[in-house]
C-alpha positions as CSV (number, residue, x, y, z in Angstrom):
1,X,-21.1,-33.7,16.8
2,X,-18.0,-31.5,17.5
3,X,-15.5,-31.6,14.7
4,X,-12.1,-30.0,15.6
5,X,-9.4,-29.7,13.0
6,X,-6.0,-28.0,12.6
7,X,-4.9,-26.6,9.3
8,X,-1.7,-25.0,8.2
9,X,-2.1,-21.9,6.0
10,X,-0.7,-18.4,5.8
11,X,-1.8,-14.9,6.6
12,X,-2.9,-12.5,3.9
13,X,-3.3,-9.1,5.6
14,X,0.1,-7.8,4.7
15,X,3.3,-8.6,2.9
16,X,4.7,-10.8,5.7
17,X,2.5,-13.7,4.7
18,X,3.2,-15.4,8.1
19,X,2.7,-19.1,8.4
20,X,-0.3,-19.9,10.6
21,X,-1.8,-22.9,12.4
22,X,-5.5,-22.5,12.4
23,X,-7.8,-24.5,14.7
24,X,-11.4,-24.9,13.6
25,X,-14.5,-26.3,15.2
26,X,-17.6,-27.0,13.2
27,X,-16.6,-24.5,10.5
28,X,-15.7,-21.8,12.9
29,X,-12.1,-20.6,13.7
30,X,-11.5,-20.9,17.4
31,X,-7.8,-20.2,17.5
32,X,-4.8,-19.1,15.4
33,X,-1.2,-19.7,16.3
34,X,2.1,-19.1,14.5
35,X,3.4,-22.0,12.5
36,X,6.7,-22.7,14.2
37,X,7.8,-25.1,11.5
38,X,7.2,-22.6,8.6
39,X,10.2,-22.5,6.2
40,X,10.4,-18.7,6.3
41,X,8.5,-17.2,9.2
42,X,9.6,-19.9,11.8
43,X,6.9,-19.3,14.3
44,X,6.6,-15.5,13.9
45,X,3.3,-13.6,13.6
46,X,1.9,-10.4,14.8
47,X,-1.1,-9.9,17.1
48,X,-3.2,-8.6,14.2
49,X,-2.7,-11.8,12.2
50,X,-3.4,-14.0,15.2
51,X,-6.7,-12.3,15.9
52,X,-7.9,-11.5,12.4
53,X,-10.6,-14.2,12.6
54,X,-12.4,-11.9,15.2
55,X,-12.8,-9.4,12.3
56,X,-14.4,-12.1,10.1
57,X,-16.6,-13.6,12.8
58,X,-18.0,-10.2,13.8
59,X,-21.8,-10.1,14.1
60,X,-21.5,-7.1,11.7
61,X,-20.1,-9.3,8.9
62,X,-21.7,-8.8,5.5
63,X,-23.4,-12.1,4.7
64,X,-26.0,-11.1,2.1
65,X,-26.4,-8.5,-0.6
66,X,-27.7,-5.4,0.9
67,X,-29.5,-2.5,-0.9
68,X,-30.0,1.0,0.4
69,X,-33.6,2.0,0.7
70,X,-35.5,4.8,2.4
71,X,-35.7,2.5,5.5
72,X,-31.9,1.8,5.5
73,X,-30.1,-1.2,4.1
74,X,-32.3,-4.2,3.3
75,X,-31.4,-7.7,2.3
76,X,-32.1,-8.7,-1.3
77,X,-31.2,-11.6,-3.5
78,X,-28.1,-12.0,-5.6
79,X,-30.3,-12.3,-8.7
80,X,-32.0,-8.9,-8.0
81,X,-28.7,-7.3,-7.1
82,X,-27.0,-8.3,-10.3
83,X,-30.0,-7.4,-12.4
84,X,-30.4,-3.9,-10.9
85,X,-26.7,-3.1,-11.1
86,X,-26.4,-4.4,-14.6
87,X,-29.3,-2.3,-15.8
88,X,-27.9,0.8,-14.2
89,X,-24.4,0.3,-15.7
90,X,-25.9,-0.4,-19.2
91,X,-27.9,2.8,-19.0
92,X,-24.9,4.9,-17.9
93,X,-22.6,3.5,-20.6
94,X,-25.3,4.2,-23.2
95,X,-25.8,7.8,-22.0
96,X,-22.4,8.8,-20.8
97,X,-19.9,6.4,-22.2
98,X,-17.8,3.6,-20.6
99,X,-15.5,6.0,-18.7
100,X,-18.4,7.1,-16.6
101,X,-18.0,3.7,-14.8
102,X,-15.1,3.9,-12.3
103,X,-13.4,1.5,-9.9
104,X,-11.4,2.0,-6.7
105,X,-9.2,-1.0,-5.8
106,X,-8.1,-1.1,-2.1
107,X,-5.2,-2.7,-0.3
108,X,-7.1,-5.8,0.7
109,X,-7.6,-6.7,-3.0
110,X,-3.8,-6.7,-3.5
111,X,-3.3,-9.6,-1.1
112,X,-5.2,-12.0,-3.2
113,X,-4.0,-13.4,-6.5
114,X,-7.4,-13.5,-8.3
115,X,-9.2,-10.5,-6.9
116,X,-7.3,-7.8,-8.8
117,X,-7.1,-9.9,-12.0
118,X,-10.9,-10.2,-12.2
119,X,-11.5,-6.6,-11.1
120,X,-9.3,-5.4,-13.9
121,X,-11.0,-7.8,-16.3
122,X,-14.4,-6.4,-15.4
123,X,-13.2,-2.8,-16.1
124,X,-11.5,-3.8,-19.3
125,X,-14.7,-5.4,-20.5
126,X,-16.6,-2.3,-19.6
127,X,-14.1,-0.4,-21.8
128,X,-13.4,2.1,-19.0
129,X,-10.0,3.7,-18.1
130,X,-11.4,5.1,-14.9
131,X,-9.3,3.0,-12.5
132,X,-8.1,4.3,-9.1
133,X,-6.3,2.5,-6.4
134,X,-4.8,2.9,-2.9
135,X,-1.3,2.9,-4.4
136,X,-1.5,6.7,-5.0
137,X,-1.8,7.0,-1.2
138,X,1.3,5.1,-0.3
139,X,3.6,3.8,-3.1
140,X,2.9,4.9,-6.7
141,X,6.0,7.1,-6.5
142,X,8.1,3.8,-6.7
143,X,6.1,2.5,-9.7
144,X,6.3,5.8,-11.6
145,X,10.1,6.2,-11.0
146,X,10.9,2.6,-11.7
147,X,9.2,2.7,-15.1
148,X,11.4,5.7,-16.0
149,X,14.6,4.3,-14.6
150,X,14.3,0.6,-15.3
151,X,11.7,0.4,-18.1
152,X,8.9,-1.3,-16.1
153,X,7.0,-0.1,-13.0
154,X,7.3,-3.4,-11.1
155,X,11.1,-3.4,-11.2
156,X,11.6,-3.0,-7.5
157,X,15.1,-3.6,-6.1
158,X,15.2,-4.6,-2.4
159,X,17.9,-4.9,0.3
160,X,19.6,-8.3,0.6
161,X,18.8,-8.5,4.2
162,X,20.6,-11.8,4.7
163,X,24.0,-10.5,3.6
164,X,23.9,-6.7,3.9
165,X,26.5,-4.9,6.0
166,X,25.2,-1.4,5.8
167,X,21.4,-0.8,5.7
168,X,20.0,2.7,5.8
169,X,16.3,2.8,6.4
170,X,14.6,6.1,5.5
171,X,11.0,6.8,6.5
172,X,10.1,3.2,7.3
173,X,9.3,1.4,10.5
174,X,9.4,-2.3,9.7
175,X,9.1,-3.5,13.3
176,X,5.5,-2.2,13.4
177,X,4.4,-1.9,9.8
178,X,6.6,-4.8,8.3
179,X,8.6,-4.3,5.2
180,X,7.0,-2.7,2.2
181,X,7.4,-4.4,-1.1
182,X,9.4,-7.2,0.6
183,X,8.4,-10.2,2.7
184,X,10.7,-10.1,5.8
185,X,9.3,-12.2,8.7
186,X,10.2,-11.2,12.2
187,X,11.9,-7.9,11.4
188,X,13.3,-7.4,14.9
189,X,15.3,-10.7,14.6
190,X,16.5,-9.8,11.1
191,X,17.6,-6.3,12.0
192,X,19.5,-7.5,15.1
193,X,21.1,-10.2,13.0
194,X,22.7,-7.5,10.8
195,X,24.4,-6.0,13.8
196,X,25.4,-9.4,15.3
197,X,27.4,-10.2,12.2
198,X,29.2,-6.8,12.4
199,X,26.9,-4.8,10.1
200,X,25.5,-1.3,10.5
201,X,21.9,-0.2,10.6
202,X,20.8,3.4,10.4
203,X,17.3,4.8,10.8
204,X,16.5,8.2,9.3
205,X,13.1,9.3,10.7
206,X,11.4,12.3,12.4
207,X,10.6,10.0,15.3
208,X,12.7,7.6,17.2
209,X,10.6,4.7,16.0
210,X,10.2,1.2,17.4
211,X,12.7,0.1,14.7
212,X,15.2,2.7,15.7
213,X,14.9,1.6,19.3
214,X,15.9,-2.1,18.7
215,X,18.7,-1.7,16.2
216,X,21.2,0.7,14.7
217,X,21.7,4.4,15.0
218,X,18.9,6.9,14.7
219,X,19.1,10.3,13.0
220,X,16.3,12.8,13.1
221,X,15.2,14.4,9.8
222,X,12.6,17.2,9.4
223,X,9.5,15.8,7.7
224,X,9.2,16.5,4.0
225,X,12.9,17.1,3.4
226,X,14.0,13.6,2.4
227,X,14.7,14.5,-1.1
228,X,17.4,17.0,0.1
229,X,18.9,14.3,2.3
230,X,19.2,12.1,-0.8
231,X,20.7,14.9,-2.9
232,X,23.4,15.6,-0.3
233,X,24.1,11.9,0.1
234,X,24.6,11.7,-3.7
235,X,26.8,14.8,-3.6
236,X,29.0,13.4,-0.8
237,X,29.2,9.9,-2.5
238,X,30.6,11.6,-5.6
239,X,33.0,13.8,-3.5
240,X,34.3,10.7,-1.7
241,X,35.0,8.9,-4.9
242,X,32.2,6.3,-4.3
243,X,31.2,5.8,-7.9
244,X,31.7,2.4,-9.6
245,X,33.0,3.8,-12.9
246,X,33.0,0.5,-14.8
247,X,29.5,-0.4,-13.8
248,X,28.2,3.1,-14.6
249,X,29.9,3.0,-18.1
250,X,28.6,-0.5,-19.0
251,X,25.1,-0.5,-17.6
252,X,23.8,3.1,-17.2
253,X,23.1,6.3,-19.1
254,X,22.9,9.9,-17.8
255,X,25.8,10.0,-15.3
256,X,26.8,13.5,-16.6
257,X,23.4,14.9,-15.8
258,X,23.5,13.3,-12.4
259,X,27.0,14.8,-11.6
260,X,25.7,18.2,-12.7
261,X,22.6,17.9,-10.5
262,X,24.4,16.7,-7.4
263,X,27.1,19.5,-7.3
264,X,24.6,22.1,-6.1
265,X,23.6,20.1,-2.9
266,X,26.4,19.8,-0.4
267,X,25.5,18.6,3.1
268,X,26.5,22.0,4.5
269,X,23.6,23.5,2.5
270,X,20.9,21.0,3.2
271,X,21.6,20.5,6.9
272,X,19.8,23.9,7.4
273,X,16.4,22.2,6.5
274,X,16.9,18.5,7.0
275,X,18.6,19.1,10.5
276,X,21.0,16.3,9.8
277,X,24.5,17.8,10.6
278,X,26.8,17.8,7.6
279,X,29.5,15.9,9.6
280,X,27.0,13.1,10.4
281,X,25.9,12.8,6.8
282,X,29.5,12.6,5.6
283,X,30.3,9.8,8.1
284,X,27.1,8.0,7.0
285,X,28.2,8.1,3.4
286,X,31.6,6.9,4.3
287,X,30.2,3.9,6.1
288,X,27.9,3.1,3.2
289,X,30.7,3.5,0.7
290,X,33.3,1.3,2.6
291,X,30.9,-1.5,3.6
292,X,30.9,-4.7,1.7
293,X,27.3,-4.6,0.6
294,X,25.1,-1.5,1.3
295,X,21.7,-0.3,0.4
296,X,19.3,2.6,1.0
297,X,15.7,1.6,1.6
298,X,12.6,3.8,2.0
299,X,8.9,3.4,2.5
300,X,5.8,5.4,3.2
301,X,7.4,8.2,5.2
302,X,9.3,9.1,2.1
303,X,6.6,8.0,-0.4
304,X,3.9,10.2,1.0
305,X,6.0,13.3,1.8
306,X,5.2,15.2,-1.4
307,X,8.4,14.5,-3.3
308,X,8.4,10.7,-3.2
309,X,9.2,10.1,-6.8
310,X,12.2,12.3,-6.8
311,X,13.5,10.9,-3.5
312,X,13.0,7.3,-4.6
313,X,14.7,8.0,-7.9
314,X,17.8,9.4,-6.1
315,X,17.9,6.4,-3.8
316,X,18.0,4.1,-6.8
317,X,20.7,6.2,-8.5
318,X,22.8,6.0,-5.4
319,X,22.4,2.3,-5.0
320,X,23.3,1.8,-8.7
321,X,26.3,4.1,-9.2
322,X,27.9,3.0,-5.9
323,X,28.0,-0.6,-7.3
324,X,25.5,-1.9,-4.8
325,X,22.7,-2.8,-7.3
326,X,22.6,-6.4,-8.3
327,X,25.3,-7.2,-5.7
328,X,25.3,-9.7,-2.8
329,X,24.6,-7.7,0.3
330,X,23.4,-4.7,-1.7
331,X,20.1,-4.3,-3.5
332,X,18.8,-7.3,-5.5
333,X,16.1,-7.6,-8.1
334,X,14.0,-10.7,-7.5
335,X,12.5,-13.2,-9.9
336,X,9.2,-15.0,-9.2
337,X,7.7,-18.1,-10.9
338,X,8.3,-16.3,-14.2
339,X,10.4,-13.3,-15.2
340,X,7.4,-11.0,-14.8
341,X,9.5,-7.9,-15.6
342,X,10.4,-9.2,-19.1
343,X,6.9,-10.6,-19.6
344,X,5.1,-7.5,-18.5
345,X,7.3,-5.1,-20.6
346,X,6.9,-7.3,-23.7
347,X,3.1,-7.4,-23.3
348,X,2.8,-3.8,-22.2
349,X,1.2,-4.7,-18.9
350,X,0.7,-1.7,-16.5
351,X,2.1,0.6,-19.1
352,X,-0.8,2.7,-20.3
353,X,0.3,6.2,-21.5
354,X,-3.0,8.1,-21.1
355,X,-3.7,11.1,-19.0
356,X,-6.5,12.0,-16.6
357,X,-9.5,14.2,-17.6
358,X,-8.9,16.4,-14.4
359,X,-5.4,17.7,-14.1
360,X,-3.8,15.9,-17.1
361,X,-2.0,13.5,-14.8
362,X,-0.2,10.5,-16.2
363,X,-1.7,7.1,-15.4
364,X,0.5,4.8,-13.2
365,X,0.1,1.1,-13.2
366,X,-2.9,1.6,-15.5
367,X,-4.7,3.8,-12.9
368,X,-5.3,7.4,-12.2
369,X,-4.5,9.3,-8.9
370,X,-7.1,8.8,-6.1
371,X,-6.6,12.4,-5.2
372,X,-8.6,13.5,-8.3
373,X,-11.4,11.0,-7.8
374,X,-13.7,13.5,-6.1
375,X,-13.2,16.0,-8.8
376,X,-13.8,13.4,-11.5
377,X,-17.2,12.7,-9.9
378,X,-18.1,16.3,-9.2
379,X,-17.0,17.9,-12.4
380,X,-19.5,17.7,-15.3
381,X,-18.4,16.9,-18.8
382,X,-17.5,14.0,-21.0
383,X,-16.0,11.2,-18.9
384,X,-17.5,12.4,-15.6
385,X,-17.8,9.4,-13.3
386,X,-21.4,8.5,-12.5
387,X,-20.9,5.0,-11.1
388,X,-18.2,3.6,-8.9
389,X,-17.2,0.1,-7.8
390,X,-15.2,0.0,-4.6
391,X,-13.4,-3.3,-4.1
392,X,-11.4,-4.3,-1.1
393,X,-10.9,-0.7,0.2
394,X,-12.4,2.0,2.4
395,X,-11.5,5.3,0.7
396,X,-13.5,7.5,3.0
397,X,-11.0,6.7,5.7
398,X,-7.9,6.3,3.7
399,X,-7.9,9.1,1.1
400,X,-7.1,12.8,1.2
401,X,-9.8,15.4,1.9
402,X,-12.2,12.6,2.8
403,X,-15.1,15.0,3.6
404,X,-15.1,16.3,0.0
405,X,-14.9,12.7,-1.2
406,X,-17.9,11.8,0.9
407,X,-19.9,14.5,-0.8
408,X,-18.8,13.3,-4.2
409,X,-19.9,9.7,-3.3
410,X,-23.3,11.0,-2.3
411,X,-23.7,12.5,-5.8
412,X,-23.0,9.2,-7.6
413,X,-25.9,7.5,-9.5
414,X,-24.4,4.1,-8.4
415,X,-22.0,3.2,-5.7
416,X,-21.3,-0.5,-5.2
417,X,-19.0,-1.8,-2.4
418,X,-17.5,-5.3,-2.3
419,X,-16.4,-5.9,1.2
420,X,-16.4,-8.1,4.3
421,X,-17.7,-5.5,6.8
422,X,-20.0,-2.5,6.2
423,X,-17.5,0.3,6.9
424,X,-17.6,4.1,6.2
425,X,-17.7,3.8,2.4
426,X,-20.2,1.0,2.5
427,X,-22.6,3.3,4.4
428,X,-22.8,5.6,1.4
429,X,-23.2,2.7,-1.1
430,X,-26.4,1.8,-3.0
431,X,-25.4,-1.9,-2.9
432,X,-23.2,-3.8,-0.5
433,X,-21.9,-7.1,-1.9
434,X,-20.7,-9.6,0.7
435,X,-17.2,-11.2,0.0
436,X,-15.5,-14.2,1.2
437,X,-12.6,-13.6,3.7
438,X,-9.0,-14.9,3.2
439,X,-9.7,-18.1,5.2
440,X,-12.6,-19.0,2.9
441,X,-10.6,-19.2,-0.3
442,X,-7.7,-21.1,-1.8
443,X,-4.7,-19.1,-2.5
444,X,-1.1,-18.6,-3.4
445,X,1.2,-15.8,-2.2
446,X,0.1,-12.5,-3.9
447,X,1.7,-11.0,-6.9
448,X,4.8,-9.4,-5.4
449,X,6.3,-12.7,-3.9
450,X,4.7,-14.9,-6.6
451,X,5.6,-13.0,-9.7
452,X,8.5,-10.8,-8.6
453,X,10.2,-12.8,-5.9
454,X,10.0,-10.0,-3.4
455,X,10.9,-12.3,-0.5
456,X,13.9,-12.3,1.8
457,X,13.9,-16.1,1.6
458,X,12.1,-17.3,-1.5
459,X,9.6,-20.0,-1.0
460,X,6.2,-21.2,-2.3
461,X,3.1,-22.1,-0.4
462,X,-0.5,-23.0,-1.4
463,X,-3.5,-23.2,0.8
464,X,-7.0,-24.6,0.5
465,X,-9.9,-22.8,2.2
466,X,-9.7,-23.2,6.0
467,X,-13.5,-22.9,6.5
468,X,-16.5,-22.8,4.2
469,X,-18.6,-19.8,3.4
470,X,-21.4,-19.8,5.9
471,X,-24.1,-17.6,4.2
472,X,-24.2,-15.9,0.8
473,X,-20.7,-14.4,0.7
474,X,-18.9,-15.0,-2.6
475,X,-15.3,-14.7,-3.8
476,X,-14.6,-11.6,-5.9
477,X,-13.7,-13.6,-9.0
478,X,-17.2,-15.1,-9.1
479,X,-18.8,-11.8,-8.4
480,X,-17.1,-10.1,-11.3
481,X,-17.9,-12.9,-13.7
482,X,-21.6,-12.4,-12.9
483,X,-21.4,-8.6,-12.9
484,X,-19.8,-8.7,-16.3
485,X,-22.7,-10.9,-17.6
486,X,-25.3,-8.7,-16.0
487,X,-23.7,-5.5,-17.5
488,X,-23.6,-7.2,-21.0
489,X,-19.8,-6.6,-21.1
490,X,-17.6,-9.7,-21.1
491,X,-14.5,-9.9,-19.0
492,X,-11.5,-8.5,-20.7
493,X,-13.8,-7.7,-23.7
494,X,-13.7,-11.4,-24.7
495,X,-16.9,-13.3,-25.3
496,X,-14.9,-16.5,-25.4
497,X,-13.3,-15.8,-22.0
498,X,-16.6,-14.8,-20.5
499,X,-18.2,-18.0,-21.8
500,X,-15.3,-20.1,-20.5
501,X,-15.5,-18.5,-17.0
502,X,-19.2,-18.9,-16.8
503,X,-19.0,-22.6,-17.9
504,X,-16.4,-23.3,-15.3
505,X,-18.5,-21.5,-12.6
506,X,-21.6,-23.5,-13.5
507,X,-19.6,-26.8,-13.6
508,X,-18.1,-26.0,-10.2
509,X,-21.5,-25.2,-8.7
510,X,-22.8,-28.6,-9.9
511,X,-19.8,-30.5,-8.6
512,X,-19.9,-28.8,-5.2
513,X,-23.7,-28.8,-4.9
514,X,-23.6,-25.1,-4.1
515,X,-26.4,-22.6,-4.0
516,X,-24.6,-20.2,-6.3
517,X,-22.3,-20.4,-9.2
518,X,-18.7,-20.1,-8.0
519,X,-15.5,-19.8,-9.9
520,X,-13.1,-22.8,-9.3
521,X,-10.3,-20.7,-7.9
522,X,-8.0,-23.7,-7.2
523,X,-8.4,-24.8,-10.8
524,X,-7.4,-21.4,-12.1
525,X,-4.4,-21.1,-9.7
526,X,-3.3,-24.5,-10.9
527,X,-3.5,-23.3,-14.5
528,X,-1.4,-20.3,-13.5
529,X,1.3,-22.4,-12.0
530,X,1.4,-24.7,-15.0
531,X,1.6,-21.9,-17.5
532,X,4.5,-20.4,-15.6
533,X,6.4,-23.7,-15.7
534,X,5.7,-24.7,-12.1
535,X,4.2,-27.7,-10.5
536,X,0.6,-27.9,-9.4
537,X,-1.3,-26.5,-6.4
538,X,-1.5,-30.1,-5.3
539,X,2.2,-30.4,-5.3
540,X,2.7,-27.4,-3.0
541,X,-0.1,-28.5,-0.7
542,X,2.1,-31.4,0.2
543,X,4.4,-28.8,1.9
544,X,2.0,-27.4,4.5
545,X,4.9,-25.3,6.0
546,X,5.9,-23.9,2.6
547,X,8.6,-25.1,0.2
548,X,11.9,-23.3,-0.2
549,X,12.7,-22.2,-3.7
550,X,15.9,-21.2,-5.5
551,X,17.5,-18.3,-3.6
552,X,18.2,-14.8,-5.0
553,X,21.1,-14.4,-7.3
554,X,23.5,-11.5,-7.6
555,X,24.6,-10.4,-11.1
556,X,21.2,-11.6,-12.5
557,X,19.8,-8.2,-13.4
558,X,22.2,-5.7,-15.0
559,X,22.7,-6.5,-18.6
560,X,20.2,-9.3,-18.5
561,X,16.8,-8.2,-17.2
562,X,16.7,-4.4,-17.6
563,X,13.9,-3.7,-20.0
564,X,14.6,-0.2,-21.2
565,X,15.0,0.0,-25.0
566,X,18.8,0.2,-24.7
567,X,18.9,-2.3,-21.8
568,X,20.6,0.2,-19.6
569,X,19.5,1.9,-16.4
570,X,18.4,5.5,-17.1
571,X,19.9,7.5,-14.3
572,X,18.6,10.8,-15.6
573,X,15.1,10.5,-17.1
574,X,14.1,13.9,-18.4
575,X,10.8,14.0,-16.5
576,X,12.7,13.6,-13.2
577,X,15.4,16.0,-14.1
578,X,12.9,18.6,-15.1
579,X,11.1,18.3,-11.7
580,X,14.4,18.3,-9.8
581,X,15.3,21.7,-11.2
582,X,12.4,23.2,-9.2
583,X,13.9,22.0,-6.0
584,X,16.0,25.2,-5.6
585,X,12.9,27.4,-5.3
586,X,11.2,24.8,-2.9
587,X,14.4,24.8,-0.8
588,X,14.1,28.5,-0.3
589,X,10.5,28.1,0.8
590,X,11.6,25.4,3.3
591,X,14.2,27.9,4.8
592,X,11.4,30.4,5.3
593,X,9.1,27.9,7.1
594,X,11.5,26.5,9.8
595,X,9.0,27.3,12.6
596,X,6.1,25.5,10.9
597,X,4.9,22.4,12.6
598,X,4.9,19.3,10.4
599,X,2.4,16.5,10.8
600,X,3.4,12.9,10.3
601,X,1.5,9.7,10.9
602,X,2.1,6.9,13.4
603,X,1.2,3.3,13.7
604,X,0.4,1.0,16.7
605,X,1.0,-2.7,16.9
606,X,-2.7,-3.4,17.4
607,X,-3.9,-1.4,14.4
608,X,-3.8,-2.3,10.8
609,X,-5.0,0.8,8.8
610,X,-8.7,0.9,9.8
611,X,-9.2,-2.9,9.8
612,X,-8.9,-3.8,13.5
613,X,-11.0,-1.1,15.1
614,X,-14.1,-3.3,15.1
615,X,-12.4,-5.9,17.4
616,X,-13.1,-5.2,21.1
617,X,-9.7,-6.4,22.3
618,X,-7.9,-4.1,19.9
619,X,-9.6,-0.9,21.1
620,X,-9.8,-1.8,24.8
621,X,-7.8,-0.3,27.7
622,X,-7.7,3.3,26.3
623,X,-6.9,2.3,22.7
624,X,-10.3,3.5,21.5
625,X,-9.0,6.8,20.0
626,X,-6.1,8.5,18.4
627,X,-4.1,11.4,19.9
628,X,-2.0,14.2,18.6
629,X,1.5,13.5,19.8
630,X,3.8,16.4,20.5
631,X,7.4,16.8,21.7
632,X,7.6,18.4,25.2
633,X,9.3,21.5,23.8
634,X,6.4,22.1,21.3
635,X,3.8,21.4,24.0
636,X,5.4,24.0,26.2
637,X,5.6,26.6,23.4
638,X,1.8,26.1,22.8
639,X,1.0,26.1,26.6
640,X,-0.3,22.5,26.4
641,X,-0.4,19.7,28.9
642,X,-1.1,16.0,28.5
643,X,-4.7,15.3,27.3
644,X,-5.5,19.0,26.6
645,X,-7.9,19.3,23.7
646,X,-6.5,21.0,20.6
647,X,-7.6,22.0,17.2
648,X,-5.2,20.9,14.4
649,X,-5.6,22.9,11.3
650,X,-4.2,22.5,7.8
651,X,-5.0,24.5,4.7
652,X,-7.6,21.8,3.9
653,X,-9.4,21.0,7.2
654,X,-9.5,20.9,10.9
655,X,-9.8,18.1,13.5
656,X,-10.1,18.3,17.3
657,X,-8.6,15.8,19.7
658,X,-6.5,15.3,22.9
659,X,-2.7,15.8,23.1
660,X,-0.2,13.3,24.3
661,X,3.4,14.2,25.0
662,X,6.0,12.1,23.2
663,X,9.7,12.9,23.7
664,X,10.8,10.5,20.9
665,X,9.5,13.0,18.3
666,X,11.8,15.5,16.6
667,X,10.9,19.0,17.9
668,X,8.7,20.7,15.3
669,X,7.0,17.5,14.4
670,X,3.6,16.3,15.6
671,X,2.2,12.9,14.9
672,X,-1.4,11.7,14.4
673,X,-2.2,8.0,13.7
674,X,-4.4,7.3,10.7
675,X,-7.3,4.9,10.2
676,X,-9.6,6.5,12.8
677,X,-12.9,8.4,12.6
678,X,-15.5,5.6,12.5
679,X,-18.4,7.4,14.3
680,X,-20.6,7.4,11.3
681,X,-20.0,3.8,10.4
682,X,-23.3,2.6,11.6
683,X,-22.7,-0.9,10.5
684,X,-19.7,-1.4,12.7
685,X,-21.0,-2.0,16.2
686,X,-17.6,-1.7,18.0
687,X,-15.7,0.8,15.8
688,X,-18.7,3.3,15.7
689,X,-18.4,3.6,19.4
690,X,-14.7,4.6,19.3
691,X,-13.5,8.1,19.4
692,X,-10.7,9.5,17.3
693,X,-10.5,11.6,14.1
694,X,-9.7,11.0,10.5
695,X,-6.3,12.5,9.9
696,X,-6.9,12.6,6.1
697,X,-9.3,15.4,6.6
698,X,-6.2,17.5,6.9
699,X,-4.7,16.3,3.6
700,X,-5.4,18.1,0.3
701,X,-6.7,16.5,-2.8
702,X,-7.1,18.0,-6.3
703,X,-4.5,17.9,-9.1
704,X,-2.7,21.0,-7.9
705,X,-1.9,19.3,-4.6
706,X,-0.6,16.0,-6.0
707,X,2.9,15.0,-6.9
708,X,2.8,15.5,-10.7
709,X,5.1,12.6,-11.5
710,X,3.2,9.9,-9.7
711,X,-0.1,11.4,-8.6
712,X,0.7,10.7,-5.0
713,X,-1.2,12.6,-2.3
714,X,0.8,14.5,0.3
715,X,-0.2,12.5,3.4
716,X,2.8,13.1,5.7
717,X,4.9,16.1,6.5
718,X,1.7,18.3,6.2
719,X,2.1,21.9,7.5
720,X,-0.3,22.4,10.4
721,X,-1.2,24.8,13.2
722,X,-2.1,23.6,16.7
723,X,-4.2,25.6,19.0
724,X,-5.6,24.8,22.5
725,X,-9.4,24.4,22.3
726,X,-11.9,25.2,25.1
727,X,-14.3,22.6,23.6
728,X,-14.5,18.9,24.0
729,X,-13.9,16.7,20.9
730,X,-17.2,16.2,19.2
731,X,-18.1,12.6,18.5
732,X,-18.5,13.1,14.8
733,X,-17.1,11.6,11.6
734,X,-14.8,14.5,11.0
735,X,-13.8,15.1,14.6
736,X,-14.6,18.8,14.5
């Protein structure tokens, strides 16, 4: 009997959380359409969200626990899997201590409410501080700087898109990659709306991006020089009398130091390396200053450029001292179902003060930089990582110097991957644990909108599972509860909590008549809402298109929710000022390297990091590889034509691939899309047949190559040399 059903739910592959209308037939998804009645997304969704079920229904899908043997990966039972992993972890803790057990948490984990909670609970129970996450690849600079400026790493101001009259976007391309740290559905519509009401949009980027093409004025900037742009913006703001003196006096500290810092960086000086003419920058500042509600906003192009913490700090200083912070049309600070900023600061959440064994780098958000993970595995001594759990991520594609990282993973005594598909990292694992996909679990919006209110239009939505698990996949919460038991280390170090979670899981299994114990996720989500003073999951399920919540308020942050000890914004933290003093020497180096090619990344509408390359339609029609994009002038200088094969070299590695000519690039800039290089992913039947190279082979790891304040890897603006090759690209994992 055919049973067809339509369910309203929401996407969980990025911050947009687009409302979806999913059609199922006999427990299989046959179609996904945008929810045209959704209270926030109003019928918008991207192609990746609408075709994501093709990822989950792939014949390559992990459905059973798999163990690596001399004959390859073989299916084993959950009981055997848990027993063997538990025994190995116990042995390693006994011999090498709890810090020998590490964990890497990927982006996919972040778009679930419960996944990161129980992953952290497992590591806390183990007693290990060896936590690593994808944030040090793309956004830890914001967390590190926010803690110093505002007193808590998750204090993340965002542009008031609905009311802003001057928006300056630096190193972000929301039309393709969506907004980072903010849910803004249909970014094209929102950006055009700013101009339609008389506002101004400016895009500062080394490429005339898709965003720059649809709205506003575009200005080229040389990759890696964003911090100097911000310094001169600050200098000119001061020169033009753009400081809100009363706000600065009442709500901030450190303005004297900021004035002293800024005076050395006039636009006439920095234009030599940023390539933004001084006159243009002065006019830009004037527009920002005279508009009734302005904000600077940056994302990964700034974050990953090597000086992301300094650049973001300066951005926040500018937005604050100009009077645009906590102002309608400026930069707002959201509030979720609780005041998580106050709660987190009071409880000390995400505020560890320890340092790494390798490099003495500060932890950020209770985790260490991914760029030292290989060294932490390869370097003997107390605290050397011997076992690693990888959850919701694929670090062998996404992390710097991935060839070195692969060698490190091969040295581990135990590598366990929790995933949906057997990607590159899974191929090196001793155990692959099959996880439920987003449509197979109940959920609420993830932590940023739920707890921090990072939404252009605040709303709440709940969803039940759209389909049932069809084999032995399990949700991550259930897996970590059972892993904790097998390792003899209760979640969060609490025997009572462990007993409670096991009791609930056993009860849920009996009620559902399931084969395995499973944590009652909806019950826990309901408890979370109740504790936060909200109504139940059941209440929000009555609003299948989402329920609008109270809108953002101006004047709700300054003097009220700043959680530094003196309740003021610290404009000049000593750590940031100390680092800023070194910029003079680095500026001189920039002047000497004007002829150096700089490598940036590039996104396509059909790709989502490395996730979508195992879908036939997403890699069809010539989309089965990446290219090195060059400006025509640079191609001519290097005697290169379209589709010539080149070697791209950095100080760290080399890749070989074809060239494409792209006039929208700034001369001196080359672009190479990330997420490729799947040739050794034997478990991915489509992706393994693609071409392309892993750009992160060119990025450096190790403590000496990381931003010292945030541990961020330098993943864009990388100095490279490009040479014509007389060889064809080799179909290998590295591309060389």
